[in-house]
C-alpha positions in Angstrom: 18.9 -2.2 12.4 19.0 -3.6 8.9 15.6 -5.4 9.2 14.0 -2.1 10.3 15.5 -0.4 7.3 14.1 -3.2 4.9 10.7 -2.9 6.3 10.7 0.9 6.0 11.8 0.7 2.4 8.9 -1.8 1.7 6.4 0.6 3.5 7.7 3.6 1.4 7.4 1.5 -1.7 3.9 0.3 -0.9 2.8 3.9 0.0 4.0 5.0 -3.4 2.2 2.2 -5.2 -1.0 3.0 -3.3 -0.8 6.6 -4.2 -0.3 5.7 -7.9 -3.3 3.3 -7.8 -5.5 6.1 -6.2 -4.5 8.5 -8.8 -5.3 6.0 -11.4 -8.6 5.2 -9.9 -9.6 8.9 -10.0 -8.5 9.0 -13.6 -10.5 5.9 -14.7 -13.5 7.1 -12.6 -14.2 9.8 -15.3 -14.5 7.2 -18.0 -17.9 5.6 -18.9 -17.1 1.9 -18.8 -14.9 2.1 -15.8 -16.7 -0.1 -13.3 -14.6 -3.2 -14.1 -11.3 -1.4 -14.0 -12.4 0.5 -10.8 -13.3 -2.7 -9.0 -9.8 -4.1 -9.8 -8.1 -1.0 -8.6 -10.2 -0.9 -5.5 -9.2 -4.5 -4.8 -5.6 -3.7 -5.3 -5.9 -0.7 -2.9 -7.6 -2.8 -0.3 -4.9 -5.4 -0.5 -2.2 -2.9 -0.5 -3.6 -1.1 2.6 -3.9 -4.5 4.4 -0.3 -5.2 3.6 0.8 -1.8 4.6 -0.9 -2.1 8.0 0.8 -5.5 8.5 4.3 -4.1 7.7 3.7 -1.1 10.0 2.9 -3.7 12.7 6.1 -5.6 11.8 8.1 -2.5 12.1 6.7 -1.7 15.6 7.5 -5.4 16.6 11.1 -5.1 15.3 11.6 -1.7 17.1 10.3 -3.2 20.5 12.6 -6.1 20.0 15.5 -3.8 19.5 14.8 -1.9 22.7 
């Protein structure tokens, strides 16, 4: 249904964001004073991954409700 599509779009968007963050983290990892920046990125990645897990769970719930 529509709700499932909305959740799928959010998951896709979040996965893209996480991919970008991880690429940026690798890029900053090569610079000398990157610790602060890396910590920020790692925090964003952790939050993003938690959000992603939550959305995947929501998607499963919505699918089960549709059956």
